[in-house]
VEXDREN-2710 file (C-alpha; in Angstrom, 1 decimal):
% VEXDREN-2710
k/r/px/py/pz
1/MET/0.0/0.0/-0.1
2/ASN/1.0/3.6/-0.6
3/HIS/1.6/5.6/2.6
4/PRO/1.1/9.4/2.8
5/PRO/4.3/11.5/3.1
6/LEU/5.5/12.4/6.6
7/GLN/5.4/15.9/8.0
8/GLY/6.9/17.9/10.7
9/MET/9.2/16.3/13.4
10/ARG/8.5/12.8/12.2
11/LEU/10.0/13.7/8.8
12/VAL/13.0/15.3/10.4
13/LEU/13.6/12.2/12.6
14/VAL/13.3/9.8/9.7
15/THR/15.7/11.8/7.5
16/LEU/18.2/11.9/10.3
17/ALA/17.9/8.2/11.1
18/LEU/18.3/7.0/7.6
19/SER/21.1/9.4/6.9
20/LEU/22.9/8.4/10.1
21/ALA/22.9/4.7/9.1
22/VAL/24.5/5.4/5.8
23/PHE/26.9/7.9/7.4
24/MET/28.0/5.0/9.8
25/GLU/28.7/2.7/6.9
26/VAL/30.7/5.4/4.8
27/LEU/32.5/6.5/8.0
28/ASP/33.6/2.9/8.8
29/THR/35.1/2.5/5.4
30/THR/37.1/5.8/5.4
31/ILE/38.3/5.2/8.9
32/ALA/39.5/1.8/8.1
33/ASN/41.6/3.1/5.1
34/VAL/43.7/5.3/7.4
35/ALA/44.0/2.6/10.1
36/VAL/45.3/-0.2/7.9
37/PRO/49.0/0.1/8.8
38/VAL/48.2/0.3/12.5
39/ILE/45.9/-2.7/12.4
40/ALA/48.4/-4.7/10.4
41/GLY/51.3/-3.9/12.8
42/ASP/49.3/-4.6/15.9
43/LEU/48.1/-8.0/14.6
44/GLY/51.5/-9.0/13.3
45/ALA/50.7/-8.9/9.7
46/ALA/52.2/-7.2/6.7
47/THR/50.8/-3.9/5.6
48/THR/49.5/-5.2/2.4
49/GLN/47.8/-8.1/4.2
50/GLY/46.1/-5.4/6.2
51/THR/44.3/-4.2/3.1
52/TRP/42.3/-7.4/3.4
53/VAL/40.3/-5.4/6.0
54/ILE/39.2/-3.2/3.1
55/THR/38.7/-5.7/0.3
56/SER/36.9/-8.3/2.4
57/PHE/34.3/-5.9/3.3
58/ALA/33.9/-4.5/-0.3
59/VAL/33.4/-8.0/-1.8
60/ALA/30.9/-9.2/0.7
61/ASN/29.1/-5.9/0.4
62/ALA/29.0/-6.2/-3.4
63/ILE/27.6/-9.7/-3.1
64/SER/24.8/-8.7/-0.8
65/ILE/23.7/-5.6/-2.6
66/PRO/21.8/-7.5/-5.4
67/LEU/19.9/-9.5/-2.8
68/THR/18.4/-6.3/-1.3
69/GLY/15.4/-6.2/-3.6
70/PHE/14.5/-9.8/-3.0
71/MET/14.8/-9.5/0.8
72/ALA/12.8/-6.2/0.7
73/ARG/10.0/-7.9/-1.2
74/ARG/10.0/-11.0/1.0
75/PHE/10.2/-9.3/4.5
76/GLY/9.5/-5.6/3.9
77/GLU/11.8/-2.7/3.5
78/VAL/11.6/-1.3/7.0
79/LYS/12.3/-4.7/8.7
80/VAL/15.3/-5.4/6.4
81/PHE/16.7/-1.9/6.9
82/VAL/16.5/-2.1/10.7
83/TRP/17.9/-5.6/10.9
84/SER/20.7/-4.6/8.6
85/VAL/21.6/-1.7/10.9
86/ILE/21.4/-4.1/14.0
87/GLY/23.6/-6.6/12.2
88/PHE/26.1/-3.9/11.3
89/VAL/26.3/-2.8/15.0
90/ILE/26.9/-6.4/16.1
91/MET/29.6/-7.1/13.5
92/SER/31.3/-3.8/14.3
93/TRP/31.6/-4.9/17.9
94/LEU/33.1/-8.2/16.9
95/CYS/35.6/-6.5/14.6
96/GLY/36.7/-4.3/17.5
97/ILE/37.4/-7.2/19.7
98/ALA/39.1/-9.5/17.1
99/HIS/42.5/-10.6/18.3
100/ASN/44.0/-11.7/15.0
101/LEU/43.8/-10.8/11.4
102/GLU/41.9/-14.0/10.4
103/LEU/39.0/-13.3/12.8
104/LEU/39.0/-9.6/11.8
105/VAL/38.7/-10.4/8.1
106/LEU/36.0/-12.9/8.9
107/PHE/33.9/-10.3/10.9
108/ARG/34.6/-7.7/8.1
109/VAL/33.1/-10.2/5.5
110/LEU/30.0/-10.6/7.7
111/GLN/29.8/-6.8/8.3
112/GLY/30.0/-6.1/4.6
113/PHE/27.3/-8.7/3.9
114/VAL/24.8/-7.2/6.4
115/ALA/25.6/-3.6/5.2
116/GLY/24.3/-4.4/1.6
117/PRO/20.8/-3.1/2.1
118/LEU/21.7/0.1/3.9
119/ILE/22.4/2.4/0.9
120/PRO/19.5/1.3/-1.5
121/LEU/16.9/1.0/1.3
122/SER/17.8/4.3/2.9
123/GLN/17.2/6.0/-0.3
124/SER/14.0/4.1/-1.0
125/LEU/12.5/4.8/2.5
126/LEU/13.6/8.4/2.3
127/MET/11.9/9.0/-1.1
128/ALA/8.7/7.4/0.2
129/SER/8.6/9.7/3.2
130/TYR/8.7/12.9/1.2
131/PRO/6.1/14.3/-1.2
132/PRO/7.1/14.0/-4.8
133/GLN/7.9/17.7/-5.2
134/LYS/10.4/17.6/-2.4
135/ARG/12.3/14.5/-3.2
136/THR/15.2/16.4/-4.7
137/LEU/15.6/18.2/-1.4
138/ALA/15.4/14.8/0.4
139/LEU/18.3/13.4/-1.7
140/ALA/20.3/16.6/-1.2
141/LEU/20.0/16.3/2.6
142/TRP/20.9/12.6/2.4
143/ALA/23.9/13.4/0.2
144/MET/25.0/16.1/2.6
145/THR/25.1/13.8/5.5
146/VAL/26.9/11.0/3.5
147/VAL/29.7/13.2/2.1
148/VAL/30.6/14.5/5.5
149/ALA/31.8/11.0/6.4
150/PRO/34.9/11.1/4.1
151/VAL/36.0/14.3/5.9
152/LEU/35.6/13.0/9.4
153/GLY/36.6/9.4/8.7
154/PRO/40.3/9.9/8.1
155/ILE/40.7/12.4/11.0
156/LEU/38.9/10.2/13.4
157/GLY/40.6/7.0/12.2
158/GLY/44.1/8.6/12.5
159/TRP/43.3/10.2/15.9
160/ILE/41.8/7.0/17.4
161/SER/44.6/4.8/16.0
162/ASP/47.4/7.1/17.5
163/ASN/45.7/7.7/20.9
164/TRP/43.4/4.8/21.6
165/HIS/43.2/1.1/20.5
166/TRP/42.4/0.6/16.7
167/GLY/39.3/-1.4/17.8
168/TRP/37.5/1.9/18.7
169/ILE/37.3/2.6/15.0
170/PHE/34.7/-0.1/15.0
171/PHE/33.2/0.5/18.4
172/ILE/32.2/4.0/17.3
173/ASN/29.5/2.5/15.0
174/VAL/27.7/1.0/18.0
175/PRO/26.0/4.1/19.4
176/ILE/25.4/5.5/16.0
177/GLY/23.8/2.4/14.8
178/ILE/21.6/1.8/17.9
179/ALA/20.2/5.4/17.6
180/ALA/19.6/5.0/13.8
181/ALA/17.8/1.7/14.3
182/PHE/15.7/2.8/17.2
183/VAL/14.5/6.0/15.6
184/ALA/13.9/4.3/12.2
185/TRP/11.8/1.5/13.8
186/ARG/9.8/3.9/16.0
187/GLN/8.8/6.2/13.1
188/LEU/8.6/3.7/10.2
189/ARG/7.2/0.5/11.7
190/HIS/3.7/1.4/10.7
191/ARG/4.8/2.2/7.2
192/GLU/6.0/-1.2/6.1
193/THR/6.0/-2.1/2.4
194/GLU/3.9/-4.9/0.9
195/THR/5.6/-8.3/0.9
196/GLU/5.5/-11.2/-1.6
197/ARG/7.0/-14.6/-1.8
198/THR/9.1/-14.9/-4.9
199/PRO/11.4/-17.8/-5.9
200/VAL/15.1/-17.5/-5.0
201/ASP/17.7/-18.1/-7.7
202/TYR/19.9/-20.4/-5.5
203/VAL/22.0/-21.5/-8.3
204/GLY/22.7/-18.0/-9.5
205/LEU/23.4/-16.9/-5.9
206/MET/25.9/-19.8/-5.3
207/LEU/27.7/-19.1/-8.6
208/MET/28.0/-15.4/-7.8
209/VAL/29.3/-16.0/-4.3
210/LEU/31.9/-18.7/-5.4
211/GLY/33.0/-16.7/-8.5
212/VAL/33.4/-13.3/-6.9
213/GLY/34.9/-14.7/-3.7
214/ALA/37.4/-16.9/-5.6
215/LEU/38.4/-13.9/-7.7
216/GLN/39.0/-11.6/-4.8
217/MET/41.0/-14.3/-2.8
218/MET/43.1/-14.8/-5.9
219/LEU/43.9/-11.1/-6.1
220/ASP/44.6/-10.8/-2.3
221/ARG/46.7/-14.0/-1.9
222/GLY/48.5/-13.9/-5.3
223/LYS/51.2/-11.5/-4.2
224/GLU/52.1/-13.7/-1.3
225/LEU/52.1/-17.0/-3.2
226/ASP/53.9/-15.8/-6.3
227/TRP/50.8/-15.9/-8.4
228/PHE/50.4/-18.8/-10.9
229/SER/53.5/-20.7/-9.5
230/SER/51.1/-21.5/-6.6
231/THR/48.6/-24.4/-6.9
232/GLU/46.2/-22.5/-4.7
233/ILE/46.1/-19.5/-7.1
234/ILE/45.6/-21.7/-10.1
235/VAL/42.7/-23.4/-8.4
236/LEU/41.1/-20.1/-7.4
237/ALA/41.6/-18.7/-10.9
238/VAL/39.9/-21.8/-12.5
239/VAL/37.0/-21.6/-9.9
240/ALA/36.5/-17.9/-10.6
241/VAL/36.5/-18.2/-14.4
242/VAL/34.2/-21.2/-14.5
243/CYS/31.7/-20.0/-11.9
244/LEU/31.5/-16.4/-13.4
245/THR/31.2/-17.7/-16.9
246/TYR/28.4/-20.1/-15.9
247/PHE/26.8/-17.3/-13.8
248/ILE/26.5/-15.1/-16.8
249/VAL/24.9/-17.9/-18.9
250/TRP/22.6/-19.0/-16.1
251/GLU/21.3/-15.4/-15.3
252/LEU/20.5/-14.6/-18.9
253/GLY/18.1/-17.6/-19.1
254/GLU/16.7/-17.4/-15.5
255/LYS/13.1/-16.1/-14.9
256/TYR/13.9/-14.6/-11.5
257/PRO/17.6/-13.7/-11.8
258/ILE/19.7/-12.4/-8.9
259/VAL/21.2/-10.0/-11.3
260/ASP/19.3/-8.8/-14.4
261/LEU/22.0/-8.9/-17.1
262/SER/19.5/-7.9/-19.7
263/LEU/19.8/-4.3/-18.5
264/PHE/23.2/-4.1/-20.5
265/LYS/21.1/-4.0/-23.6
266/ASP/20.5/-0.3/-22.7
267/ARG/23.5/1.8/-24.1
268/ASN/23.3/4.4/-21.4
269/PHE/23.3/1.8/-18.6
270/THR/26.3/0.0/-20.0
271/VAL/28.2/3.3/-20.6
272/GLY/27.4/4.6/-17.1
273/VAL/28.2/1.3/-15.3
274/THR/31.5/0.9/-17.1
275/ALA/32.6/4.5/-16.3
276/VAL/31.5/4.4/-12.7
277/SER/33.0/0.9/-12.1
278/LEU/36.5/1.8/-13.7
279/GLY/36.5/5.2/-12.2
280/PHE/35.7/3.8/-8.7
281/MET/38.3/1.1/-9.1
282/LEU/41.0/3.8/-9.6
283/TYR/39.6/6.1/-6.9
284/MET/39.5/3.4/-4.2
285/GLY/42.8/1.9/-5.1
286/THR/44.6/5.2/-4.8
287/LEU/42.5/6.3/-1.7
288/THR/43.9/3.3/0.1
289/LEU/47.5/3.7/-1.3
290/LEU/47.8/7.3/-0.1
291/PRO/47.8/6.7/3.7
292/LEU/50.0/3.6/3.2
293/VAL/52.7/5.7/1.5
294/LEU/52.5/8.5/4.1
295/GLN/52.5/6.2/7.1
296/THR/55.1/3.5/6.0
297/HIS/57.5/5.5/4.1
298/LEU/57.1/9.3/4.6
299/GLY/57.1/9.3/8.5
300/TYR/53.5/10.3/9.0
301/THR/51.5/9.2/12.1
302/ALA/48.0/7.8/11.6
303/THR/46.6/11.2/12.8
304/TRP/48.5/13.2/10.3
305/ALA/47.8/10.7/7.5
306/GLY/44.1/11.2/8.3
307/LEU/44.4/15.0/8.2
308/ALA/46.1/14.6/4.8
309/ALA/43.4/12.4/3.4
310/ALA/40.4/14.3/4.8
311/PRO/40.4/17.4/2.5
312/VAL/39.0/15.2/-0.4
313/GLY/35.6/15.6/1.2
314/ILE/35.5/19.3/1.7
315/LEU/34.4/20.4/-1.9
316/PRO/31.9/17.6/-2.2
317/VAL/30.2/18.8/1.0
318/ILE/29.8/22.3/-0.5
319/LEU/29.2/21.5/-4.1
320/SER/27.0/18.3/-4.0
321/PRO/23.7/20.1/-3.2
322/LEU/24.4/22.7/-5.9
323/ILE/25.1/20.0/-8.5
324/GLY/22.1/18.1/-7.4
325/ARG/20.0/21.3/-7.7
326/PHE/21.2/22.7/-11.0
327/GLY/23.1/19.8/-12.7
328/ALA/20.0/18.5/-14.5
329/ARG/20.1/21.7/-16.6
330/LEU/23.5/20.6/-18.0
331/ASP/24.6/17.8/-20.3
332/MET/25.8/15.1/-17.8
333/ARG/28.6/14.1/-20.2
334/TRP/30.3/17.5/-19.7
335/LEU/30.1/17.1/-15.9
336/VAL/31.7/13.7/-16.0
337/THR/34.3/14.9/-18.5
338/ALA/35.2/17.7/-16.1
339/SER/35.3/15.1/-13.2
340/PHE/37.7/12.8/-15.1
341/LEU/39.9/15.8/-16.1
342/VAL/40.2/16.9/-12.4
343/PHE/41.1/13.3/-11.4
344/ALA/43.7/13.1/-14.1
345/PHE/45.2/16.5/-13.1
346/THR/45.3/15.7/-9.3
347/PHE/46.7/12.1/-10.0
348/HIS/49.5/13.7/-12.2
349/TRP/50.2/16.3/-9.4
350/ARG/50.9/13.3/-7.1
351/THR/53.6/11.9/-9.4
352/ASN/56.3/14.2/-7.7
353/PHE/56.1/12.6/-4.2
354/TYR/59.6/12.6/-2.6
355/ALA/61.0/11.9/0.8
356/GLY/60.9/15.1/3.0
357/MET/58.3/17.0/1.0
358/ASP/56.1/19.3/3.0
359/PHE/52.6/18.8/4.1
360/GLY/51.1/21.2/1.5
361/ASN/52.3/19.0/-1.4
362/VAL/50.2/16.2/0.1
363/ILE/47.0/18.0/1.0
364/TRP/46.5/20.3/-2.0
365/PRO/46.0/17.5/-4.6
366/GLN/43.7/15.8/-2.2
367/PHE/41.7/19.0/-1.8
368/TRP/41.2/19.7/-5.4
369/GLN/40.4/15.9/-6.1
370/GLY/37.3/16.6/-4.1
371/LEU/36.0/18.7/-7.1
372/GLY/36.3/15.6/-9.2
373/VAL/34.4/13.5/-6.6
374/ALA/31.6/16.2/-6.5
375/MET/31.0/15.8/-10.2
376/PHE/31.4/12.1/-10.3
377/PHE/28.6/10.1/-8.7
378/MET/25.5/12.1/-9.4
379/PRO/26.0/12.7/-13.1
380/LEU/27.1/9.0/-13.7
381/THR/24.0/7.8/-11.8
382/ALA/21.8/10.0/-13.9
383/ILE/23.3/8.6/-17.0
384/THR/23.1/5.0/-15.8
385/LEU/19.4/5.2/-14.9
386/SER/18.3/7.6/-17.5
387/HIS/16.4/5.1/-19.7
388/MET/15.2/2.9/-16.8
389/LYS/11.5/2.7/-16.0
390/GLY/9.4/1.5/-13.1
391/PRO/10.8/-1.8/-11.6
392/GLN/13.9/-1.5/-13.8
393/ILE/15.2/1.3/-11.7
394/ALA/15.7/-0.8/-8.5
395/ALA/17.3/-3.6/-10.5
396/ALA/19.6/-1.2/-12.4
397/SER/20.6/0.6/-9.2
398/SER/21.4/-2.7/-7.5
399/LEU/23.5/-4.1/-10.4
400/SER/25.3/-0.8/-10.8
401/ASN/26.2/-0.6/-7.1
402/PHE/27.2/-4.2/-7.0
403/LEU/29.8/-3.8/-9.8
404/ARG/31.0/-0.4/-8.5
405/VAL/31.6/-1.8/-4.9
406/PHE/33.2/-5.0/-6.2
407/MET/35.5/-3.1/-8.6
408/GLY/36.5/-0.8/-5.7
409/GLY/37.7/-3.9/-3.9
410/VAL/39.5/-5.2/-6.9
411/GLY/41.2/-1.7/-7.4
412/VAL/42.6/-1.9/-3.8
413/SER/44.1/-5.4/-4.4
414/ILE/45.6/-4.4/-7.9
415/VAL/47.0/-1.2/-6.7
416/THR/48.7/-2.6/-3.6
417/THR/50.1/-5.6/-5.5
418/THR/51.4/-3.3/-8.3
419/TRP/52.9/-1.1/-5.7
420/GLU/54.9/-3.9/-4.2
421/LYS/56.0/-5.3/-7.6
422/ARG/57.3/-1.8/-8.7
423/GLU/59.2/-1.4/-5.4
424/ALA/61.0/-4.7/-5.9
425/LEU/61.9/-3.7/-9.4
426/HIS/63.2/-0.2/-8.4
427/HIS/64.9/-1.6/-5.3
428/THR/66.9/-4.1/-7.6
429/GLN/67.8/-1.2/-9.9
430/LEU/68.9/1.2/-7.2
431/ALA/70.8/-1.6/-5.3
432/GLU/72.9/-2.4/-8.4
433/GLN/74.6/0.9/-7.9
434/ILE/75.4/0.2/-4.3
435/THR/78.6/-1.9/-3.9
436/PRO/81.6/-1.8/-1.5
437/TYR/83.7/-0.8/-4.5
438/SER/81.7/2.2/-5.3
439/HIS/83.3/5.5/-4.5
440/ALA/80.0/7.1/-3.6
441/THR/78.9/4.2/-1.4
442/ARG/82.3/4.3/0.4
443/GLU/81.9/8.0/1.1
444/ALA/78.4/7.7/2.3
445/VAL/79.3/4.9/4.7
446/GLN/82.3/6.8/6.0
447/GLY/80.2/9.8/6.5
448/MET/77.6/7.9/8.5
449/MET/80.3/6.1/10.5
450/GLN/81.8/9.5/11.4
451/ALA/78.3/10.5/12.7
452/GLY/78.5/7.6/15.2
453/MET/77.1/4.6/13.2
454/SER/78.7/1.3/12.9
455/GLU/79.5/0.0/9.4
456/GLN/76.5/-2.5/9.7
457/GLN/74.2/0.4/10.7
458/ALA/75.4/2.5/7.9
459/TYR/74.7/-0.2/5.3
460/GLY/71.3/-0.9/7.0
461/SER/70.4/2.8/6.7
462/ILE/71.3/2.7/2.9
463/VAL/69.1/-0.4/2.4
464/ARG/66.2/1.3/4.2
465/SER/66.6/4.4/2.0
466/ILE/66.6/2.3/-1.2
467/SER/63.4/0.6/0.0
468/GLN/61.8/3.9/0.8
469/GLN/62.7/5.4/-2.6
470/GLY/61.5/2.3/-4.3
471/PHE/58.0/2.5/-2.7
472/ILE/57.8/6.2/-3.4
473/ILE/58.8/5.8/-7.1
474/GLY/56.3/2.9/-7.3
475/SER/53.5/5.1/-5.9
476/ASN/54.3/7.9/-8.3
477/GLU/54.1/5.5/-11.2
478/ILE/50.7/4.3/-10.1
479/PHE/49.3/7.8/-9.9
480/TRP/50.8/8.5/-13.5
481/VAL/49.0/5.4/-14.9
482/GLY/45.8/6.5/-13.1
483/SER/46.0/9.9/-14.6
484/VAL/46.4/8.5/-18.1
485/LEU/43.5/6.1/-17.7
486/PHE/41.1/8.8/-16.5
487/VAL/41.9/10.8/-19.7
488/LEU/41.2/7.7/-21.8
489/MET/37.9/7.0/-20.0
490/ILE/36.5/10.4/-21.2
491/ALA/35.9/8.8/-24.5
492/VAL/33.7/6.1/-23.0
493/ILE/31.2/8.5/-21.5
494/TRP/30.5/10.2/-24.8
495/PHE/28.9/7.0/-26.1
496/ALA/26.0/7.8/-23.9
497/LYS/22.9/9.5/-25.5
498/PRO/20.7/12.2/-23.9
499/PRO/18.3/12.9/-22.4
500/PHE/19.6/12.1/-18.9
501/GLY/17.1/13.8/-16.6
502/SER/14.9/10.9/-15.6
503/GLY/17.5/8.9/-13.5
504/ALA/19.1/11.8/-11.6
505/GLY/19.6/11.7/-8.0
506/GLY/19.9/8.0/-7.1
507/GLY/23.6/7.6/-6.6
508/HIS/25.8/6.1/-3.9
509/LEU/28.1/8.8/-2.5
510/SER/30.6/6.8/-0.6
END
């Protein structure tokens, strides 16, 4: 049944509760990005292993997003949303008390899975609570709350990691989640959506879980096991290829598919999904790389790394409402083009990282990258959904978010793996010039010995400097490649055809 729009304080409370729930999820992700080196060190794992905290959540979240529509139809949107928030709170608590990396990754997988419905259902319930003429305002308020999280997340993550135990980056979700669930249930329990029993595509679900899970495990474990020289990686690769191939074939012929692949027949949907997935892959990969470089090789504490990462959210907070209000009057392709050019420019700006550079060289590219973020999600969402009608909108939104979130996890894995590979190459190249017979080497060692070091300490310092330079050069190369790819992706977006107005406003702003 259709419920009348809410008014007055009830409307304010519902808006706050729904926005807080999504704020909690986005905050959790951005906090974890900054805290990865601290978590890895405390649990006795390599820094790159610590990135599993990010990728495990992303993959599980991506898998659960397509199930949102089915669960909402089966149990009701309000119940699914509230139980999703409660599940997120419980898993956050378990993440905070995890005493080893294996347990933490397991709880992050479960946390990512229960978080799947939060974004799509918060938007759906919010839209249903406002009158049609004020839904643009509703989405603007929702977006404002959500884009604040990338500003606060890195700052809180750094401060908590440096001054408290890293577990508190997860415990902070508990009071926020309890408040959001309580208010949402109090205000919306009498506005439950109609339910129906529909068949479950168990085969498709199983194939998706196995295929996506095997692919992500292959990417995460490959760098440790020397890729295809390992039997485990070969098995994972075969499982991923077979399951995902059969998944595509199965879904195309299934009456009630988990993922409606027929949506790719629409040109704008295909173009929009391709652009947002590839763009988000690069964005998430480099967003995770930046604090790793700062903390492990440039001497930054978690607090200062968080302060350096936070400026990316300042301009989106200011500009998102304006773009949401007036962007529909513009050709969305030009907004996306501007976004990609800003990303390319700021990525190229970061190709001159060096040991001892000042704080300004770090934060200014991050600040101006926020301009690209502000023009990224809303226009691409509008393009993606522009030709969708009725029930297609929910299915298209779920599929788009599934691919975007999954590619974000893939991006983190690819970037961290490439970073290590490039460091190894540059380490070898630089070390070739360091020999006991080199005049420059002897002078450097003698200088350090005169400063009070032993010969062994002097050579150890040289090795550490070589490793530092290798990682910095590797990160500069990754940002350069990212810059080039964003320029090339501009061509993709111009395959879309206007008009784009009908789908505006339904994006995921994390």
